[in-house]
C-alpha positions as a printed Julia matrix, in Angstrom:
683×3 Matrix{Float64}:
 -76.9     5.27  55.52
 -78.03    1.64  55.71
 -80.01    0.14  58.58
 -76.82   -1.33  60.01
 -74.7     1.82  59.74
 -74.53    4.8   62.08
 -72.64    8.03  62.52
 -70.5     8.26  65.65
 -71.3    11.12  67.95
 -68.68   13.83  68.08
 -67.4    12.71  71.51
 -67.11    9.13  70.26
 -65.33   10.39  67.14
 -62.9    12.34  69.31
 -62.31    9.22  71.4
 -61.49    7.12  68.35
 -59.11    9.74  66.97
 -57.4    10.03  70.36
 -56.94    6.25  70.42
 -54.83    6.6   67.26
 -52.78    9.53  68.53
 -54.64   12.3   66.68
 -54.88   15.47  68.76
 -58.41   16.74  69.47
 -59.68   19.73  71.51
 -60.37   19.48  75.23
 -64.11   18.97  75.45
 -67.07   17.86  77.55
 -70.61   16.59  76.9
 -73.37   18.54  78.63
 -77.16   18.52  78.63
 -78.09   21.99  79.85
 -76.85   25.57  79.91
 -75.89   25.15  83.56
 -73.76   22.1   82.83
 -72.23   23.96  79.88
 -71.1    26.81  82.13
 -69.57   24.37  84.6
 -67.71   22.55  81.81
 -66.43   25.8   80.32
 -64.94   26.76  83.68
 -62.76   23.65  83.44
 -61.97   23.94  79.7
 -61.47   27.71  79.67
 -62.63   30.56  77.46
 -62.93   31.22  74.61
 -64.88   28.06  73.86
 -67.17   26.52  71.24
 -70.64   25.03  71.67
 -71.95   22.33  69.27
 -75.22   20.48  69.11
 -75.35   16.71  69.64
 -78.0    15.04  67.5
 -78.12   11.71  65.65
 -80.32   13.41  63.04
 -77.9    16.18  61.98
 -74.92   15.43  59.75
 -73.69   18.96  59.05
 -74.0    20.93  62.29
 -72.91   24.27  60.82
 -75.56   24.12  58.08
 -78.24   23.58  60.74
 -77.0    26.44  62.92
 -75.75   23.97  65.51
 -72.34   25.55  66.11
 -71.48   28.72  68.05
 -67.87   29.93  68.25
 -65.78   32.62  69.98
 -67.76   32.33  73.22
 -65.99   34.54  75.78
 -67.9    34.18  79.08
 -70.76   32.36  80.86
 -73.44   34.81  79.7
 -72.41   34.4   76.06
 -72.36   30.61  76.53
 -75.92   30.53  77.91
 -77.05   32.7   74.99
 -75.2    30.43  72.53
 -76.97   27.31  73.83
 -80.31   29.09  73.4
 -79.43   30.17  69.84
 -78.49   26.61  68.92
 -81.82   25.32  70.22
 -83.72   27.99  68.28
 -81.77   27.32  65.08
 -82.41   23.59  65.24
 -86.14   24.12  65.82
 -86.26   26.35  62.73
 -83.89   24.52  60.37
 -84.25   20.89  61.47
 -87.54   20.68  63.36
 -87.59   16.85  63.32
 -84.11   16.51  64.81
 -83.68   15.26  68.38
 -81.16   17.17  70.51
 -79.39   14.76  72.87
 -76.94   17.27  74.33
 -74.14   19.68  73.56
 -70.37   19.52  73.21
 -68.4    22.3   74.86
 -64.88   22.41  73.42
 -61.88   24.66  73.69
 -61.6    27.21  70.91
 -58.57   26.25  68.83
 -56.01   29.01  68.23
 -55.77   30.55  64.8
 -54.01   28.41  62.23
 -54.4    26.99  58.74
 -57.63   25.07  58.17
 -56.98   21.78  56.38
 -58.91   18.63  55.71
 -58.1    14.94  56.17
 -60.66   12.37  55.14
 -60.99    8.73  54.32
 -63.45    6.3   52.87
 -63.69    2.62  52.14
 -64.17    2.47  48.39
 -66.13   -0.61  47.22
 -63.52   -1.36  44.54
 -60.2    -0.17  46.0
 -60.7    -0.28  49.76
 -59.33    2.42  52.11
 -58.69    5.78  50.41
 -57.06    8.76  52.15
 -58.02   12.3   51.14
 -56.14   15.47  52.06
 -56.41   19.12  51.1
 -57.54   22.62  51.92
 -60.25   22.58  54.59
 -62.98   24.76  56.0
 -66.5    25.43  54.77
 -65.4    25.75  51.13
 -63.66   22.38  50.9
 -66.04   21.04  48.26
 -66.04   24.29  46.3
 -62.26   24.71  46.16
 -61.56   20.99  45.57
 -57.89   21.48  46.42
 -57.68   17.79  47.23
 -55.25   14.9   46.79
 -56.02   11.19  47.22
 -53.98    8.05  47.87
 -54.9     4.47  48.56
 -53.97    3.43  52.08
 -51.56    2.59  53.56
 -49.83    5.92  53.01
 -46.07    6.1   53.58
 -44.36    9.23  54.98
 -43.04   10.0   51.48
 -46.5     9.64  49.99
 -48.03   11.84  52.68
 -45.38   14.48  52.01
 -46.19   14.3   48.28
 -49.89   14.82  48.98
 -49.15   17.86  51.13
 -46.71   19.49  48.73
 -48.96   19.04  45.69
 -51.98   21.03  46.89
 -52.39   24.59  45.61
 -52.25   26.03  49.12
 -48.96   24.37  50.04
 -47.14   27.75  50.11
 -49.2    28.61  53.21
 -47.79   25.51  54.91
 -44.23   26.12  53.73
 -44.31   29.8   54.65
 -45.46   32.55  52.32
 -44.41   36.23  52.05
 -42.69   36.4   55.4
 -45.07   34.12  57.31
 -43.45   31.41  59.4
 -43.65   27.82  58.13
 -46.2    25.54  59.77
 -45.54   22.1   61.24
 -45.34   19.95  58.11
 -43.82   16.9   59.9
 -46.8    16.89  62.3
 -49.17   17.01  59.31
 -47.38   14.07  57.67
 -47.81   12.2   60.95
 -51.53   13.05  61.08
 -52.14   11.71  57.56
 -50.31    8.5   58.43
 -52.32    8.06  61.61
 -55.6     8.42  59.71
 -54.26    5.86  57.23
 -53.46    3.48  60.08
 -56.93    3.98  61.55
 -58.65    3.09  58.27
 -56.42    0.07  57.67
 -56.97   -1.35  61.16
 -60.68   -0.54  61.55
 -62.6    -2.13  58.65
 -65.88   -0.98  60.21
 -64.96    2.69  59.57
 -66.65    3.37  56.24
 -66.07    7.14  56.07
 -64.05    9.6   58.11
 -64.07   13.37  57.84
 -61.79   15.7   59.84
 -62.67   19.25  58.83
 -61.13   21.45  59.87
 -57.84   20.08  61.04
 -56.01   23.21  62.14
 -52.25   23.25  61.58
 -50.05   25.44  63.77
 -46.38   26.35  63.85
 -46.12   23.47  66.27
 -48.63   20.63  66.1
 -52.23   20.42  64.93
 -55.76   19.92  66.26
 -58.62   17.9   64.73
 -61.36   20.38  65.53
 -64.36   18.66  63.96
 -64.73   14.97  63.17
 -67.47   12.87  61.6
 -67.1     9.09  61.35
 -69.49    6.64  59.71
 -69.51    3.08  61.05
 -70.94    0.16  59.09
 -70.25   -3.58  58.85
 -67.36   -4.26  56.47
 -68.11   -5.92  53.14
 -66.69   -9.42  52.7
 -63.25   -9.45  51.1
 -63.11  -10.43  47.43
 -62.08  -14.05  46.96
 -59.61  -15.08  44.28
 -58.67  -18.73  43.87
 -58.43  -19.41  40.14
 -55.57  -21.52  38.87
 -52.93  -19.71  36.77
 -53.56  -19.07  33.1
 -52.01  -21.54  30.65
 -48.34  -20.66  30.13
 -48.68  -21.27  26.4
 -51.58  -18.82  26.02
 -49.96  -17.12  23.03
 -48.91  -20.42  21.5
 -52.37  -21.77  20.8
 -52.33  -24.11  17.78
 -55.72  -25.91  17.91
 -59.09  -24.19  18.37
 -62.62  -25.6   18.36
 -65.56  -23.31  17.61
 -68.69  -24.6   19.38
 -71.72  -23.17  17.63
 -70.21  -22.89  14.13
 -72.9   -22.08  11.6
 -73.43  -22.04   7.84
 -76.0   -19.25   8.26
 -74.41  -15.87   7.4
 -76.78  -14.18   9.86
 -75.4   -16.14  12.82
 -72.38  -15.13  14.91
 -71.1   -18.69  14.54
 -70.71  -18.04  10.81
 -68.82  -14.76  11.26
 -66.44  -16.18  13.87
 -65.68  -19.27  11.78
 -65.02  -17.16   8.71
 -62.56  -15.07  10.72
 -60.85  -18.19  12.1
 -60.09  -19.49   8.6
 -56.94  -17.34   8.52
 -55.64  -18.78  11.82
 -52.14  -20.28  11.52
 -53.23  -23.34  13.49
 -56.03  -25.9   13.19
 -59.71  -24.99  13.5
 -62.42  -27.52  14.32
 -66.05  -26.39  13.74
 -68.53  -28.0   16.18
 -72.3   -28.1   15.71
 -74.86  -30.8   16.58
 -76.07  -30.76  12.95
 -72.67  -31.9   11.63
 -71.96  -31.54   7.92
 -69.43  -29.22   6.33
 -68.85  -25.44   6.41
 -66.24  -23.58   4.34
 -64.86  -26.96   3.27
 -64.24  -28.02   6.87
 -65.77  -31.07   8.56
 -68.22  -30.08  11.29
 -68.04  -32.29  14.39
 -71.2   -32.87  16.41
 -69.55  -32.68  19.83
 -66.16  -31.94  21.33
 -65.8   -35.65  22.08
 -65.74  -36.4   18.34
 -62.67  -34.23  17.65
 -59.56  -36.1   16.46
 -57.4   -34.32  19.05
 -57.86  -32.17  22.13
 -57.93  -28.47  21.25
 -55.89  -25.92  23.2
 -58.94  -23.68  23.46
 -62.61  -23.52  22.56
 -64.69  -20.55  21.4
 -68.34  -20.75  22.47
 -71.17  -19.04  20.55
 -74.12  -21.32  21.48
 -77.25  -20.01  23.3
 -76.62  -19.06  26.92
 -78.57  -22.01  28.39
 -76.33  -24.46  26.49
 -73.04  -22.93  27.68
 -72.9   -24.93  30.98
 -73.22  -28.2   29.05
 -70.42  -27.21  26.67
 -68.18  -26.12  29.55
 -68.7   -29.44  31.35
 -67.85  -31.39  28.23
 -64.7   -29.28  27.8
 -63.78  -29.89  31.42
 -64.15  -33.66  31.1
 -61.85  -33.56  28.06
 -59.26  -31.47  29.93
 -59.51  -28.39  27.68
 -57.84  -25.6   29.69
 -59.12  -22.43  28.0
 -62.44  -21.11  26.68
 -63.69  -17.91  25.06
 -67.37  -17.44  25.9
 -68.7   -14.92  23.38
 -72.33  -15.77  24.24
 -74.28  -13.06  26.1
 -77.32  -13.35  28.37
 -75.64  -13.65  31.75
 -75.12  -11.27  34.7
 -75.59   -8.25  32.45
 -79.27   -9.23  31.86
 -80.42   -9.59  35.46
 -81.02  -12.18  38.18
 -81.63  -15.24  35.99
 -78.58  -14.48  33.89
 -76.49  -14.03  37.04
 -77.55  -17.48  38.3
 -76.58  -19.0   34.94
 -73.21  -17.22  35.1
 -72.6   -18.67  38.57
 -73.32  -22.14  37.2
 -70.77  -21.68  34.42
 -68.2   -20.44  36.92
 -68.83  -23.41  39.23
 -68.19  -25.82  36.35
 -65.02  -23.94  35.4
 -63.8   -24.13  39.0
 -64.56  -27.85  39.17
 -62.48  -28.62  36.09
 -59.88  -25.87  36.29
 -60.95  -24.11  33.08
 -59.99  -20.45  32.61
 -62.3   -18.53  30.31
 -62.67  -15.12  28.68
 -66.1   -13.5   28.99
 -68.93  -14.25  28.96
 -70.65  -11.5   26.99
 -67.58  -10.5   24.99
 -66.59  -10.32  21.32
 -63.5   -12.55  21.72
 -59.83  -11.87  21.09
 -57.28  -11.03  18.4
 -53.67  -12.21  18.31
 -52.42  -10.72  15.03
 -49.04  -12.51  14.92
 -50.94  -15.83  14.97
 -53.41  -14.45  12.42
 -55.98  -15.26  15.09
 -59.29  -13.39  14.9
 -61.61  -15.21  17.33
 -64.27  -12.48  17.16
 -67.19  -11.45  14.99
 -65.37   -8.24  14.06
 -65.05   -8.17  10.25
 -61.59   -6.56  10.5
 -58.33   -7.99  11.79
 -55.71   -5.63  13.24
 -52.15   -5.39  11.99
 -49.2    -6.77  13.92
 -47.74   -4.37  16.47
 -46.45   -4.1   20.03
 -49.46   -2.77  21.98
 -51.86   -5.0   23.89
 -55.35   -3.47  23.99
 -57.69   -4.73  26.73
 -61.24   -3.43  26.62
 -64.47   -3.73  28.55
 -66.4    -2.65  25.46
 -66.68   -4.7   22.3
 -67.87   -1.68  20.32
 -64.71    0.2   21.33
 -62.64   -2.7   19.99
 -64.33   -2.9   16.59
 -64.12    0.88  16.19
 -60.48    1.04  17.26
 -59.41   -1.81  14.98
 -61.11   -0.17  12.01
 -59.51    3.19  12.89
 -56.06    1.65  13.34
 -55.93    0.01   9.91
 -55.88    3.3    8.01
 -53.1     4.57  10.28
 -50.81    1.52  10.11
 -51.14    0.99  13.86
 -50.74   -2.6   14.99
 -51.36   -4.66  18.12
 -49.71   -7.6   19.86
 -53.12   -8.7   21.18
 -56.65   -7.37  21.6
 -58.85   -8.75  24.4
 -62.56   -8.21  25.0
 -62.98   -8.85  28.72
 -66.78   -9.1   28.85
 -68.16   -9.8   32.32
 -64.71  -10.76  33.73
 -66.24  -13.66  35.62
 -63.1   -15.77  35.47
 -60.31  -13.9   33.68
 -60.15  -10.26  34.72
 -58.05   -7.17  33.99
 -55.27   -8.37  36.29
 -54.94  -11.62  34.34
 -54.81   -9.81  31.01
 -52.21   -7.37  32.31
 -50.07  -10.3   33.48
 -50.37  -11.95  30.08
 -49.29   -8.77  28.33
 -46.47   -8.16  30.81
 -45.04  -11.63  30.19
 -45.44  -11.43  26.41
 -42.13  -10.48  24.77
 -43.98   -9.05  21.75
 -45.86   -6.53  23.9
 -44.15   -3.25  24.76
 -47.12   -1.19  25.97
 -50.56   -1.96  27.42
 -53.71    0.1   26.83
 -56.87   -0.41  28.91
 -60.44    0.73  28.35
 -62.12    0.39  31.74
 -65.69    0.89  32.9
 -65.52   -1.08  36.17
 -62.96   -3.06  38.14
 -64.42   -5.65  40.47
 -61.41   -6.15  42.75
 -59.7    -2.79  42.66
 -57.2    -3.45  45.44
 -55.82   -6.54  43.68
 -55.74   -4.64  40.39
 -53.87   -1.75  42.01
 -51.25   -3.95  43.67
 -50.54   -6.01  40.56
 -50.6    -3.08  38.11
 -48.05   -1.23  40.28
 -45.63   -4.12  39.71
 -46.21   -4.23  35.93
 -45.84   -0.48  35.31
 -42.19   -0.68  36.33
 -41.65   -3.16  33.48
 -44.0    -1.9   30.78
 -46.08    1.28  30.44
 -49.82    0.96  31.07
 -52.15    3.61  29.64
 -55.82    3.64  30.69
 -59.03    5.28  29.57
 -61.56    5.27  32.4
 -65.15    5.76  31.29
 -67.8     7.13  33.65
 -66.73   10.61  34.73
 -70.35   11.78  34.98
 -71.84   12.12  38.44
 -75.38   11.48  37.16
 -76.92    8.62  39.07
 -74.39    8.62  41.89
 -75.87    8.52  45.36
 -75.54   11.56  47.6
 -72.53   11.14  49.86
 -72.9    10.97  53.62
 -69.9    13.22  54.19
 -67.51   15.59  52.43
 -65.24   12.64  51.67
 -68.02   10.76  49.92
 -68.76   13.64  47.6
 -65.1    14.33  46.89
 -63.99   10.72  46.5
 -66.52    9.69  43.89
 -65.89    6.63  41.81
 -63.98    8.28  38.96
 -61.8    10.31  41.3
 -60.81    7.2   43.25
 -59.99    5.33  40.04
 -57.92    8.3   38.9
 -55.98    8.44  42.18
 -55.42    4.68  42.23
 -54.21    4.62  38.62
 -51.72    7.41  39.19
 -50.46    5.81  42.39
 -49.98    2.5   40.52
 -48.05    4.26  37.75
 -50.8     3.98  35.14
 -50.96    6.91  32.72
 -54.49    8.25  32.25
 -55.58    9.26  28.74
 -58.66   11.29  27.88
 -59.5     9.43  24.68
 -58.52    6.54  22.42
 -56.41    8.69  20.13
 -54.3    10.0   23.02
 -53.97    6.5   24.47
 -52.72    5.0   21.21
 -50.4     7.95  20.62
 -48.84    7.4   24.05
 -48.57    3.67  23.43
 -46.77    4.22  20.13
 -44.46    6.8   21.67
 -43.48    4.72  24.69
 -43.35    1.48  22.72
 -40.88    3.04  20.31
 -38.89    5.45  22.45
 -39.41    4.31  26.03
 -39.59    6.86  28.83
 -37.43    9.96  28.29
 -34.41   10.23  30.57
 -35.33   13.82  31.38
 -37.34   16.78  30.09
 -34.64   18.84  28.31
 -36.29   19.47  24.97
 -35.25   20.81  21.57
 -37.62   21.6   18.69
 -36.32   21.54  15.1
 -38.55   22.96  12.36
 -38.72   25.06   9.22
 -42.16   26.44  10.12
 -42.09   29.58  12.28
 -45.74   29.44  13.29
 -45.42   25.89  14.58
 -42.28   26.89  16.5
 -44.4    29.42  18.39
 -47.1    26.83  19.07
 -44.47   24.31  20.15
 -43.22   26.75  22.81
 -46.77   27.24  24.1
 -47.51   23.52  24.21
 -44.21   22.76  25.93
 -45.11   25.14  28.76
 -48.68   23.83  28.92
 -47.63   20.18  29.31
 -44.61   20.64  31.58
 -41.85   20.08  29.03
 -38.61   22.02  29.52
 -37.46   23.95  26.43
 -33.73   24.38  27.08
 -31.5    27.21  25.82
 -28.98   26.02  23.23
 -25.39   25.88  24.47
 -22.76   28.13  22.95
 -21.0    25.13  21.42
 -24.22   23.82  19.82
 -25.04   27.31  18.5
 -21.56   27.58  16.99
 -21.98   24.14  15.41
 -25.32   25.08  13.83
 -24.04   28.46  12.65
 -21.7    26.64  10.26
 -24.58   25.47   8.04
 -27.59   27.64   8.93
 -28.63   30.7    6.88
 -28.22   34.15   8.4
 -31.87   34.5    9.37
 -32.26   31.34  11.47
 -33.63   31.72  14.99
 -30.35   31.09  16.87
 -32.38   29.75  19.76
 -34.7    26.95  20.77
 -37.07   26.27  18.99
 -34.65   25.91  16.09
 -36.43   27.71  13.23
 -34.39   26.92  10.12
 -36.55   29.24   7.94
 -39.14   28.15   5.4
 -36.74   27.41   2.53
 -35.02   24.63   4.52
 -34.66   21.38   2.63
 -33.89   17.9    3.89
 -30.14   18.63   3.93
 -30.6    21.38   6.55
 -32.67   19.0    8.7
 -30.01   16.3    8.33
 -27.19   18.68   9.33
 -29.23   19.77  12.35
 -29.68   16.12  13.33
 -25.93   15.6   13.03
 -25.24   18.6   15.28
 -27.71   17.32  17.88
 -26.07   13.88  17.77
 -22.71   15.48  18.47
 -24.26   17.26  21.48
 -26.7    14.59  22.65
 -25.54   14.86  26.26
 -27.27   18.28  26.3
 -30.84   17.17  25.54
 -33.36   14.38  26.24
 -36.15   14.94  23.7
 -36.23   16.33  20.17
 -39.39   17.2   18.27
 -38.96   17.31  14.48
 -41.7    19.42  12.86
 -42.15   19.6    9.1
 -44.94   20.86   6.87
 -45.67   20.39   3.15
 -43.39   22.58   1.0
 -41.73   22.2   -2.37
 -38.35   22.16  -0.62
 -39.14   18.98   1.36
 -39.25   15.43   0.06
 -41.19   13.63   2.85
 -39.66   10.24   2.06
 -36.12   11.63   2.19
 -36.88   13.54   5.4
 -38.42   10.48   7.04
 -35.36    8.43   6.11
 -33.09   11.01   7.75
 -35.33   11.1   10.8
 -35.04    7.31  11.12
 -31.25    7.62  10.92
 -31.31   10.31  13.6
 -33.5     8.22  15.92
 -31.35    5.1   15.55
 -28.14    7.04  16.14
 -29.15    8.28  19.57
 -30.71    6.75  22.68
 -32.76    9.88  23.26
 -36.48   10.38  22.48
 -37.12   11.54  18.92
 -40.69   12.56  18.06
 -41.87   12.97  14.49
 -44.39   15.67  13.63
 -44.79   15.44   9.85
 -47.88   17.62   9.66
 -50.28   17.78   6.78
 -52.21   15.22   4.78
 -51.72   13.18   1.64
 -48.5    14.89   0.57
 -46.77   13.72   3.79
 -48.31   10.21   3.86
 -45.36    8.41   2.26
 -42.97    9.83   4.84
 -45.33    8.98   7.68
 -45.49    5.37   6.47
 -41.69    5.13   6.59
 -41.71    6.34  10.19
 -44.43    3.85  11.14
 -42.55    0.93   9.57
 -39.43    2.01  11.48
 -41.43    2.17  14.71
 -41.01    5.91  15.13
 -44.12    7.75  16.36
 -45.54   10.49  14.17
 -48.23   12.88  15.34
 -50.69   14.46  12.93
 -51.55   17.18  15.48
 -48.75   19.1   17.19
 -50.56   19.45  20.51
 -51.16   15.68  20.6
 -47.39   15.19  20.42
 -46.66   17.53  23.33
 -49.51   16.15  25.41
 -48.2    12.59  24.95
 -44.61   13.52  25.71
 -45.73   15.57  28.72
 -47.5    12.52  30.15
 -44.38   10.42  29.56
 -42.18   13.01  31.27
 -44.49   13.2   34.28
 -44.5     9.42  34.66
 -40.69    9.27  34.37
 -40.4    11.87  37.14
 -42.75    9.8   39.32
 -40.64    6.7   38.74
 -37.53    8.59  39.85
 -39.29    9.66  43.06
């Protein structure tokens, strides 16, 4: 805790919960065994005795709680035991009194918590409670405010929900009251910005009602709200036609040389700028921006960090609306760099300049043949916008994508996000008609609440897939409560992303696979799945993967079976997966596709699995698969497995915009994520 923060005493915590309509036990504060006995006479037996101490966070761990007290003698003995335990286990703790509370009836122990996340603001946590809450981790999170429907979803998604619903003859517990409790905690956190953490454990749920038995609440001054006042990005962002490179160089060892070389392929006009003047790559080098024959739409800056403010001011005077600050040496280097970054931002605010970076590698817009980076490779044209907080991830991904014929609508390196942040890039991609899917590589979001609110709007228009780095707990500070330890940074990001409709991917390969799938096929209209293959072993694996990733393998209807029986050999599987036997050629695949087209009201997703055999011409099969995909509005997933012998067929699928997966499990994992997101959209 900081010097300005403090933990509320249990009576004060009870009072705050009561203020928001959350039921707590009858209780009294006492300072001696005699007062405890008098209080218990009013409260009734059995009762509970708890220590009051500003120095003890977890009373049970310190031996500061005694339960099932049945009479005055047991109560006097319990007070003495608490005092002895504290002397032994927390000798430096000051005992300021005791809380005598009614002993709650038996019920289901649950947990409701909350914290004020530095990025996303109020976060509500719910799950199985009791002393093993952190061990079981049967927990669900949502950003506040939480609606009744969202609270119900949290409750019904925990592993122990059957105990709430009623299990093996036990009566159901009061789920509506629990929904109400979660909402009330949400309201408390939203209306009390000084509540930094809140921990109700256990909250006991009964057949009728609930009781917040134990509560711990951390109070600290709220952090100032993030300010956002930048002017909108230029509407013609993707129609840039004139670029000036400030810091262009003839020295191959300088970044200014690499960036200029890459800009030579740009469809528009490029103006090199360097105080030395001269000529580079046959282009006139201008000494300053003021010397240019026309005002550029954007500038790319690669000068030393101390010169950047001067360049930005000159750009502002000339009315240049957009800059890409590749130069490093700002906030990421320490205090002096942060001061320099603030100076650049102040100049940008004064003149209304929006800028990418600083400390980034630039941007790619393949359809403009624009490579404003020092990456030696340029990506192919495609329909996925990739937005990354790591330049190294970008250069690696671009190189990887070239050999796989994967293209991009745009690639952005966000750098320090001082001026243009993830929200801005998402808006750009959402408004871009060439972009179908958006992939994010995220290490940190500075204004998580704004990101969450805006991303939730975009995901209903275009799919967003995110890779969030930083799962490790190494270096994280010890939490002051159960909530703090459960709602660590990655877990909060994960909950916020899911709530906003962002699909989380574990790695770059999965993210790009999902982007290709959704960019080509869109979300499936359901989960009814058929697998068509000539490889028995992969049919077995397909069944396993379908179950693993929540994809419904449907039984084939009698009419579809009869249709397929007209052209299938005697030994075919006669069930789903459709195993056509290893001697199947392209004609058998094509006839199967025709049958599925005639019965397309019976399925939502078809996986087509083929392996290298002498009976299969990959080019012919790919052509038939393209015909199948274009003849139905359902999701068709290619799985042409193998290597070089299948490459020509895979290329045909890529050109046609049909996803192909080199690994069968990757295909089912991607489709499973798409199915889950579609189900969430329906809810």
